[in-house]
DSSP file (Angstrom, degrees, kcal/mol; ACC not computed):
  #  RESIDUE AA STRUCTURE BP1 BP2  ACC     N-H-->O    O-->H-N    N-H-->O    O-->H-N    TCO  KAPPA ALPHA  PHI   PSI    X-CA   Y-CA   Z-CA
    1    1 A M    >>        0   0    0      0, 0.0     4,-1.6     0, 0.0     3,-0.5   0.000 360.0 360.0 360.0 -25.6    0.0    0.0    0.0
    2    2 A R  H 3>  +     0   0    0      1,-0.3     4,-1.8     2,-0.2     5,-0.1   0.839 360.0  51.8 -64.5 -35.4    2.9    2.3    0.7
    3    3 A S  H 3> S+     0   0    0      1,-0.2     4,-2.1     2,-0.2    -1,-0.3   0.777 103.9  58.1 -74.5 -28.7    3.7    2.4   -3.1
    4    4 A R  H <> S+     0   0    0     -3,-0.5     4,-2.0     2,-0.2    -1,-0.2   0.852 106.1  48.9 -64.1 -44.1    0.1    3.4   -3.8
    5    5 A L  H  X S+     0   0    0     -4,-1.6     4,-3.2     2,-0.2    -2,-0.2   0.907 109.4  52.8 -64.7 -43.9    0.6    6.5   -1.5
    6    6 A N  H  X S+     0   0    0     -4,-1.8     4,-2.7     1,-0.2    -2,-0.2   0.907 107.9  50.1 -65.7 -35.4    3.8    7.4   -3.2
    7    7 A I  H  X S+     0   0    0     -4,-2.1     4,-2.4     2,-0.2    -1,-0.2   0.908 111.8  48.1 -69.3 -34.7    2.1    7.3   -6.6
    8    8 A L  H  X S+     0   0    0     -4,-2.0     4,-3.0     2,-0.2    -2,-0.2   0.940 113.2  48.7 -65.3 -41.9   -0.8    9.5   -5.3
    9    9 A N  H  X S+     0   0    0     -4,-3.2     4,-2.5     1,-0.2    -2,-0.2   0.906 111.5  49.5 -62.1 -41.0    1.8   11.9   -3.8
   10   10 A L  H  X S+     0   0    0     -4,-2.7     4,-1.9     2,-0.2    -1,-0.2   0.878 112.2  47.1 -64.2 -41.3    3.7   11.9   -7.1
   11   11 A F  H  X S+     0   0    0     -4,-2.4     4,-1.8     2,-0.2    -2,-0.2   0.884 110.8  52.8 -63.5 -44.6    0.5   12.6   -9.0
   12   12 A S  H  X S+     0   0    0     -4,-3.0     4,-2.2     2,-0.2    -2,-0.2   0.919 108.4  50.4 -58.5 -45.2   -0.4   15.3   -6.6
   13   13 A F  H  X S+     0   0    0     -4,-2.5     4,-1.4     1,-0.2    -2,-0.2   0.943 111.7  46.8 -56.2 -49.2    3.0   16.9   -7.1
   14   14 A L  H  < S+     0   0    0     -4,-1.9     4,-0.3     1,-0.2    -1,-0.2   0.811 111.9  51.3 -66.5 -29.0    2.8   16.9  -10.8
   15   15 A L  H >< S+     0   0    0     -4,-1.8     3,-0.9     1,-0.2    -1,-0.2   0.858 105.3  58.2 -76.5 -31.8   -0.8   18.3  -10.6
   16   16 A S  H 3< S+     0   0    0     -4,-2.2    47,-0.5     1,-0.2     4,-0.2   0.824 106.1  46.8 -64.8 -33.3    0.6   21.1   -8.3
   17   17 A I  T 3X S+     0   0    0     -4,-1.4     4,-1.9     1,-0.2    -1,-0.2   0.418  85.0  92.7 -93.5   1.4    3.0   22.4  -10.9
   18   18 A V  H <> S+     0   0    0     -3,-0.9     4,-2.6    -4,-0.3     5,-0.3   0.906  83.8  54.1 -59.4 -42.5    0.5   22.4  -13.8
   19   19 A P  H  > S+     0   0    0      0, 0.0     4,-2.2     0, 0.0    -1,-0.2   0.873 106.4  52.4 -60.8 -33.6   -0.4   26.1  -13.0
   20   20 A F  H  > S+     0   0    0     -4,-0.2     4,-2.4    39,-0.2    -2,-0.2   0.910 110.6  48.3 -65.4 -42.8    3.4   27.0  -13.3
   21   21 A V  H  X S+     0   0    0     -4,-1.9     4,-2.0     1,-0.2     5,-0.2   0.930 112.6  47.4 -61.8 -47.8    3.6   25.3  -16.7
   22   22 A I  H  X S+     0   0    0     -4,-2.6     4,-2.9     2,-0.2     5,-0.2   0.897 111.2  50.2 -62.0 -42.2    0.5   27.0  -18.0
   23   23 A Y  H  X S+     0   0    0     -4,-2.2     4,-1.9    -5,-0.3    -2,-0.2   0.931 111.6  49.0 -65.8 -41.8    1.7   30.4  -16.7
   24   24 A L  H  < S+     0   0    0     -4,-2.4    -1,-0.2     1,-0.2    -2,-0.2   0.836 114.4  46.7 -65.1 -32.8    5.1   29.9  -18.5
   25   25 A F  H  < S+     0   0    0     -4,-2.0    -2,-0.2    -5,-0.2    -1,-0.2   0.888 119.1  38.9 -73.8 -42.9    3.2   28.9  -21.7
   26   26 A L  H >X S+     0   0    0     -4,-2.9     3,-1.4    -5,-0.2     4,-1.3   0.644  90.7  91.4 -85.2 -13.2    0.8   31.7  -21.6
   27   27 A Y  G >< S+     0   0    0     -4,-1.9     3,-0.6     1,-0.3    -1,-0.2   0.867  83.0  53.6 -55.8 -41.5    3.2   34.5  -20.4
   28   28 A P  G 34 S+     0   0    0      0, 0.0    -1,-0.3     0, 0.0    -2,-0.1   0.799 116.2  40.8 -64.5 -22.4    4.3   35.8  -23.8
   29   29 A T  G <4 S+     0   0    0     -3,-1.4    -2,-0.2    -4,-0.2    -3,-0.1   0.510  91.7 107.3-100.1  -8.1    0.5   36.2  -24.8
   30   30 A M  S << S-     0   0    0     -4,-1.3     2,-0.1    -3,-0.6     4,-0.1  -0.330  78.5-107.1 -67.6 151.4   -0.7   37.6  -21.5
   31   31 A P        -     0   0    0      0, 0.0    19,-0.2     0, 0.0    -1,-0.1  -0.376  31.9-109.5 -69.6 161.4   -1.5   41.3  -21.4
   32   32 A R  S    S+     0   0    0      1,-0.2    18,-2.4    17,-0.1     2,-0.5   0.942 108.3  39.5 -61.3 -45.3    1.0   43.5  -19.5
   33   33 A N  E    S-A   49   0A   0     16,-0.2     2,-0.3    17,-0.1    16,-0.2  -0.929  78.6-165.4-109.0 129.9   -1.4   44.1  -16.7
   34   34 A V  E     -A   48   0A   0     14,-2.8    14,-2.9    -2,-0.5     2,-0.3  -0.826  27.7-105.0-111.5 147.7   -3.6   41.1  -15.5
   35   35 A A  E     +A   47   0A   0     -2,-0.3    12,-0.2    12,-0.2     3,-0.1  -0.534  36.0 173.5 -68.8 127.7   -6.7   41.1  -13.3
   36   36 A I  E     +     0   0A   0     10,-3.0     2,-0.3    -2,-0.3    11,-0.2   0.558  63.5  30.1-111.1 -13.5   -5.8   39.9   -9.8
   37   37 A H  E     -A   46   0A   0      9,-1.1     8,-2.3     0, 0.0     9,-1.0  -0.998  61.5-160.2-153.6 142.0   -9.2   40.4   -8.0
   38   38 A Y  E     -A   44   0A   0     -2,-0.3     6,-0.2     6,-0.2     4,-0.0  -0.976  15.7-132.5-129.6 137.2  -12.8   40.5   -9.0
   39   39 A N    >   -     0   0    0      4,-2.5     3,-1.7    -2,-0.4    -1,-0.0   0.030  42.4 -84.0 -77.1-168.3  -15.7   42.0   -7.2
   40   40 A I  T 3  S+     0   0    0      1,-0.3    -1,-0.1     2,-0.1    -2,-0.0   0.794 128.4  55.2 -68.4 -26.0  -19.0   40.3   -6.5
   41   41 A N  T 3  S-     0   0    0      2,-0.1    -1,-0.3     0, 0.0     3,-0.1   0.178 120.3-107.9 -94.9  15.6  -20.3   41.2   -9.9
   42   42 A D  S <  S+     0   0    0     -3,-1.7     2,-0.5     1,-0.2    -2,-0.1   0.846  74.3 139.2  66.7  37.6  -17.4   39.5  -11.6
   43   43 A V        -     0   0    0      2,-0.0    -4,-2.5     0, 0.0    -1,-0.2  -0.931  59.3-113.0-108.4 130.0  -15.8   42.8  -12.7
   44   44 A A  E     +A   38   0A   0     -2,-0.5    -6,-0.2    -6,-0.2     3,-0.1  -0.447  39.9 168.2 -62.9 125.7  -12.0   43.1  -12.3
   45   45 A D  E     +     0   0A   0     -8,-2.3     2,-0.3     1,-0.2    -7,-0.2   0.361  60.6  47.3-122.9   6.2  -11.2   45.8   -9.7
   46   46 A R  E     -A   37   0A   0     -9,-1.0   -10,-3.0     2,-0.0    -9,-1.1  -0.952  61.6-170.4-151.2 130.2   -7.5   45.3   -9.2
   47   47 A F  E     +A   35   0A   0     -2,-0.3     2,-0.3   -12,-0.2   -12,-0.2  -0.932   4.6 178.8-122.7 139.9   -4.7   44.9  -11.7
   48   48 A V  E     -A   34   0A   0    -14,-2.9   -14,-2.8    -2,-0.4     2,-0.1  -0.900  41.2 -84.0-131.3 162.7   -1.0   43.9  -11.4
   49   49 A D  E >   -A   33   0A   0     -2,-0.3     3,-2.0   -16,-0.2     6,-0.3  -0.398  41.8-115.0 -62.7 145.1    1.9   43.4  -13.8
   50   50 A K  T 3  S+     0   0    0    -18,-2.4    -1,-0.1     1,-0.3   -17,-0.1   0.701 117.0  47.5 -62.2 -22.8    2.0   39.9  -15.4
   51   51 A S  T 3  S+     0   0    0    -19,-0.2    -1,-0.3     4,-0.1    -2,-0.1   0.119  83.8 133.5-105.1  20.9    5.4   39.2  -13.6
   52   52 A S    <>  -     0   0    0     -3,-2.0     4,-1.5     1,-0.1     3,-0.4  -0.272  68.3-122.0 -63.7 153.5    4.1   40.4  -10.2
   53   53 A P  H  > S+     0   0    0      0, 0.0     4,-2.7     0, 0.0     5,-0.1   0.791 110.5  66.7 -67.1 -25.6    4.9   38.1   -7.3
   54   54 A E  H  > S+     0   0    0      2,-0.2     4,-1.7     1,-0.2     5,-0.1   0.839 100.4  48.0 -70.6 -30.0    1.1   38.0   -6.6
   55   55 A V  H  > S+     0   0    0     -3,-0.4     4,-1.9    -6,-0.3    -1,-0.2   0.881 111.2  50.3 -72.8 -35.4    0.6   36.1   -9.9
   56   56 A W  H  X S+     0   0    0     -4,-1.5     4,-1.7     1,-0.2    -2,-0.2   0.926 109.3  51.4 -62.9 -40.6    3.3   33.8   -9.0
   57   57 A L  H  X S+     0   0    0     -4,-2.7     4,-0.6     2,-0.2    -2,-0.2   0.901 106.9  53.7 -64.4 -41.6    1.7   33.3   -5.6
   58   58 A L  H >< S+     0   0    0     -4,-1.7     3,-0.9     1,-0.2     4,-0.4   0.908 111.3  47.3 -53.7 -44.6   -1.7   32.5   -7.3
   59   59 A C  H 3< S+     0   0    0     -4,-1.9     3,-0.4     1,-0.2     4,-0.4   0.792 110.1  53.1 -69.5 -28.7    0.1   29.9   -9.3
   60   60 A A  H 3X S+     0   0    0     -4,-1.7     4,-2.8     1,-0.2    -1,-0.2   0.458  79.4  93.4 -90.4   1.1    1.8   28.5   -6.3
   61   61 A L  H <X S+     0   0    0     -3,-0.9     4,-3.2    -4,-0.6     5,-0.2   0.928  87.4  49.8 -57.8 -44.3   -1.4   28.0   -4.2
   62   62 A S  H  > S+     0   0    0     42,-0.4     4,-2.0    -4,-0.4    -1,-0.2   0.905 111.8  46.4 -58.2 -45.5   -1.6   24.4   -5.4
   63   63 A F  H  > S+     0   0    0    -47,-0.5     4,-2.3    -4,-0.4    -1,-0.2   0.906 112.9  51.2 -66.6 -44.0    2.0   23.6   -4.6
   64   64 A I  H  X S+     0   0    0     -4,-2.8     4,-2.3     1,-0.2    -2,-0.2   0.906 110.8  48.0 -60.6 -44.9    1.6   25.3   -1.2
   65   65 A A  H  X S+     0   0    0     -4,-3.2     4,-2.7    -5,-0.2    -1,-0.2   0.901 110.3  52.9 -61.5 -39.6   -1.5   23.2   -0.5
   66   66 A F  H  X S+     0   0    0     -4,-2.0     4,-2.0    -5,-0.2    -2,-0.2   0.910 109.0  47.4 -62.2 -43.3    0.4   20.1   -1.6
   67   67 A V  H  X S+     0   0    0     -4,-2.3     4,-1.7     2,-0.2     5,-0.2   0.941 113.0  50.3 -66.8 -45.6    3.3   20.7    0.8
   68   68 A I  H >X S+     0   0    0     -4,-2.3     4,-2.1     1,-0.2     3,-1.1   0.982 110.3  49.8 -51.4 -60.0    0.8   21.4    3.7
   69   69 A M  H 3X S+     0   0    0     -4,-2.7     4,-1.1     1,-0.3    -1,-0.2   0.839 105.6  56.4 -54.1 -38.6   -1.0   18.2    2.9
   70   70 A L  H 3< S+     0   0    0     -4,-2.0    -1,-0.3     1,-0.2    -2,-0.2   0.836 109.2  47.4 -60.9 -33.1    2.3   16.3    2.9
   71   71 A F  H << S+     0   0    0     -4,-1.7     4,-0.4    -3,-1.1    -2,-0.2   0.838 112.2  49.8 -77.2 -29.6    2.9   17.5    6.5
   72   72 A L  H  X S+     0   0    0     -4,-2.1     4,-2.8    -5,-0.2    -2,-0.2   0.635  87.9  86.1 -87.4 -12.4   -0.5   16.6    7.5
   73   73 A Q  H  X S+     0   0    0     -4,-1.1     4,-2.3    -5,-0.2    -1,-0.2   0.863  84.7  53.9 -59.5 -36.8   -0.4   13.0    6.1
   74   74 A P  H  > S+     0   0    0      0, 0.0     4,-1.9     0, 0.0    -1,-0.2   0.910 112.2  47.3 -63.0 -39.8    1.2   11.4    9.2
   75   75 A F  H  > S+     0   0    0     -4,-0.4     4,-2.3     1,-0.2    -2,-0.2   0.954 112.6  47.8 -65.4 -47.4   -1.7   12.9   11.3
   76   76 A L  H  X S+     0   0    0     -4,-2.8     4,-2.0     1,-0.2    -1,-0.2   0.832 106.9  56.1 -62.7 -29.9   -4.2   11.8    8.9
   77   77 A R  H  < S+     0   0    0     -4,-2.3     4,-0.4    -5,-0.2    -1,-0.2   0.919 107.9  49.1 -64.5 -42.3   -2.8    8.3    8.8
   78   78 A R  H >< S+     0   0    0     -4,-1.9     3,-0.7     1,-0.2    -2,-0.2   0.879 111.7  50.4 -62.0 -39.8   -3.2    8.1   12.6
   79   79 A Q  H 3< S+     0   0    0     -4,-2.3    -1,-0.2     1,-0.2    -2,-0.2   0.893 114.4  42.1 -67.3 -38.4   -6.7    9.3   12.4
   80   80 A F  T 3< S+     0   0    0     -4,-2.0     2,-0.3    -5,-0.2    -1,-0.2   0.338  83.4 123.4 -92.2   5.3   -7.8    6.8    9.7
   81   81 A K    <   -     0   0    0     -3,-0.7     2,-0.3    -4,-0.4    -3,-0.0  -0.504  39.6-177.0 -67.8 128.2   -6.0    3.8   11.2
   82   82 A S        -     0   0    0     -2,-0.3    -2,-0.1     4,-0.1     3,-0.1  -0.809  39.4-116.8-122.4 165.5   -8.4    1.1   11.8
   83   83 A E  S    S+     0   0    0     -2,-0.3    -1,-0.1     1,-0.2    -2,-0.0   0.855 117.9  49.5 -70.4 -34.4   -8.1   -2.3   13.3
   84   84 A E  S    S-     0   0    0     -3,-0.0    -1,-0.2     2,-0.0    -3,-0.0   0.723  94.5-149.9 -75.3 -22.1   -9.0   -3.9    9.9
   85   85 A S        -     0   0    0      1,-0.1    -2,-0.1    -5,-0.1    -4,-0.1   0.885  21.2-167.5  55.7  44.0   -6.4   -1.8    8.1
   86   86 A S     >  -     0   0    0      1,-0.1     4,-2.1     3,-0.0     5,-0.2  -0.219  29.8-119.8 -68.1 154.5   -8.4   -1.7    5.0
   87   87 A A  H  > S+     0   0    0      1,-0.2     4,-1.6     2,-0.2    -1,-0.1   0.876 112.6  54.6 -62.7 -39.0   -6.8   -0.5    1.7
   88   88 A I  H >4 S+     0   0    0      1,-0.2     3,-0.8     2,-0.2     4,-0.5   0.973 110.5  46.7 -55.6 -55.1   -9.4    2.4    1.3
   89   89 A M  H >4 S+     0   0    0      1,-0.3     3,-0.7     2,-0.2    -2,-0.2   0.836 110.6  50.3 -61.2 -35.9   -8.6    3.7    4.8
   90   90 A E  H 3< S+     0   0    0     -4,-2.1     4,-0.3     1,-0.2    -1,-0.3   0.721 112.6  48.3 -78.3 -19.2   -4.8    3.5    4.4
   91   91 A S  T <X S+     0   0    0     -4,-1.6     4,-2.2    -3,-0.8    -1,-0.2   0.424  84.6  92.9 -95.3   5.8   -5.1    5.5    1.0
   92   92 A L  H <> S+     0   0    0     -3,-0.7     4,-2.6    -4,-0.5     5,-0.3   0.899  83.7  50.8 -68.8 -39.9   -7.4    8.3    2.4
   93   93 A P  H  > S+     0   0    0      0, 0.0     4,-2.1     0, 0.0    -1,-0.2   0.944 112.9  46.1 -66.0 -36.8   -4.4   10.7    3.3
   94   94 A G  H  > S+     0   0    0     -4,-0.3     4,-2.2     1,-0.2    -2,-0.2   0.899 114.3  50.0 -64.8 -40.6   -2.9   10.3   -0.3
   95   95 A L  H  X S+     0   0    0     -4,-2.2     4,-2.6     2,-0.2    -1,-0.2   0.869 110.0  49.0 -63.1 -38.7   -6.5   10.8   -1.7
   96   96 A F  H  X S+     0   0    0     -4,-2.6     4,-2.5     2,-0.2     5,-0.3   0.878 110.4  51.6 -71.7 -39.0   -7.1   13.9    0.4
   97   97 A T  H  X S+     0   0    0     -4,-2.1     4,-2.1    -5,-0.3    -2,-0.2   0.912 111.4  47.2 -62.5 -39.9   -3.7   15.3   -0.7
   98   98 A L  H  X S+     0   0    0     -4,-2.2     4,-3.1     2,-0.2    -2,-0.2   0.984 113.8  48.3 -64.9 -54.0   -4.7   14.7   -4.3
   99   99 A L  H  X S+     0   0    0     -4,-2.6     4,-2.0     2,-0.2    -2,-0.2   0.863 113.0  45.5 -48.9 -50.2   -8.2   16.3   -3.8
  100  100 A I  H  X S+     0   0    0     -4,-2.5     4,-2.2     2,-0.2     5,-0.3   0.923 115.3  47.6 -64.6 -49.4   -6.9   19.4   -2.1
  101  101 A T  H  X S+     0   0    0     -4,-2.1     4,-2.5    -5,-0.3     5,-0.2   0.935 109.8  53.8 -60.9 -43.3   -4.1   19.9   -4.7
  102  102 A L  H  X S+     0   0    0     -4,-3.1     4,-2.3     1,-0.2    -2,-0.2   0.909 108.5  49.9 -54.7 -46.1   -6.6   19.3   -7.5
  103  103 A V  H  X S+     0   0    0     -4,-2.0     4,-1.6     1,-0.2    -1,-0.2   0.902 113.7  42.7 -59.7 -45.5   -8.9   22.0   -6.1
  104  104 A F  H  X S+     0   0    0     -4,-2.2     4,-1.7     2,-0.2   -42,-0.4   0.770 112.5  55.7 -81.3 -22.3   -6.2   24.7   -5.8
  105  105 A S  H  X S+     0   0    0     -4,-2.5     4,-2.5    -5,-0.3    -1,-0.2   0.888 107.2  48.0 -67.2 -37.4   -4.7   23.8   -9.1
  106  106 A I  H  X S+     0   0    0     -4,-2.3     4,-2.5    -5,-0.2     5,-0.2   0.897 110.2  52.7 -72.0 -32.8   -8.0   24.3  -10.8
  107  107 A L  H  X S+     0   0    0     -4,-1.6     4,-2.1     2,-0.2    -1,-0.2   0.900 112.5  44.6 -62.4 -42.5   -8.3   27.7   -9.0
  108  108 A G  H  X S+     0   0    0     -4,-1.7     4,-2.3     2,-0.2    -2,-0.2   0.872 112.5  51.0 -73.4 -37.5   -4.9   28.7  -10.3
  109  109 A I  H  X S+     0   0    0     -4,-2.5     4,-3.0     2,-0.2     5,-0.2   0.925 110.4  50.1 -67.3 -46.1   -5.6   27.4  -13.8
  110  110 A C  H  X S+     0   0    0     -4,-2.5     4,-1.8     2,-0.2     5,-0.2   0.931 108.5  53.2 -55.7 -47.2   -9.0   29.4  -13.9
  111  111 A F  H  X S+     0   0    0     -4,-2.1     4,-1.4    -5,-0.2     3,-0.3   0.962 111.5  46.1 -50.3 -54.0   -7.1   32.5  -12.8
  112  112 A L  H  < S+     0   0    0     -4,-2.3     3,-0.4     1,-0.2    -2,-0.2   0.910 112.9  47.1 -60.1 -43.1   -4.6   32.1  -15.7
  113  113 A L  H  < S+     0   0    0     -4,-3.0    -1,-0.2     1,-0.2    -2,-0.2   0.779 112.4  49.4 -74.5 -18.9   -7.1   31.5  -18.4
  114  114 A K  H  <        0   0    0     -4,-1.8    -1,-0.2    -3,-0.3    -2,-0.2   0.715 360.0 360.0 -89.8 -17.2   -9.3   34.4  -17.3
  115  115 A A     <        0   0    0     -4,-1.4    -1,-0.2    -3,-0.4    -2,-0.1   0.466 360.0 360.0 -59.0 360.0   -6.2   36.7  -17.3
């Protein structure tokens, strides 16, 4: 089961760097100023330069979430440890890491595609 968790972590890592790859691919075609914040009516109300650290931070959210989830995995393993030690229960920390990374990766990708 340990190899399955490593595969899930590897897949989560690869998923966490997808926004960076998309950012580097789109960078030449992006406008000089990109919208970084939208109001409740979905109207951009804050703009920054496309090479701003804030843009990098939005791309890095999925990687930051991945690293946080890696640190939480030992705690999650203890929480989901059962006497039966089923395969599903043992893979839950890796699946949670994958899910959280996926959510933040989608957020970063949506930001980049909207810019």
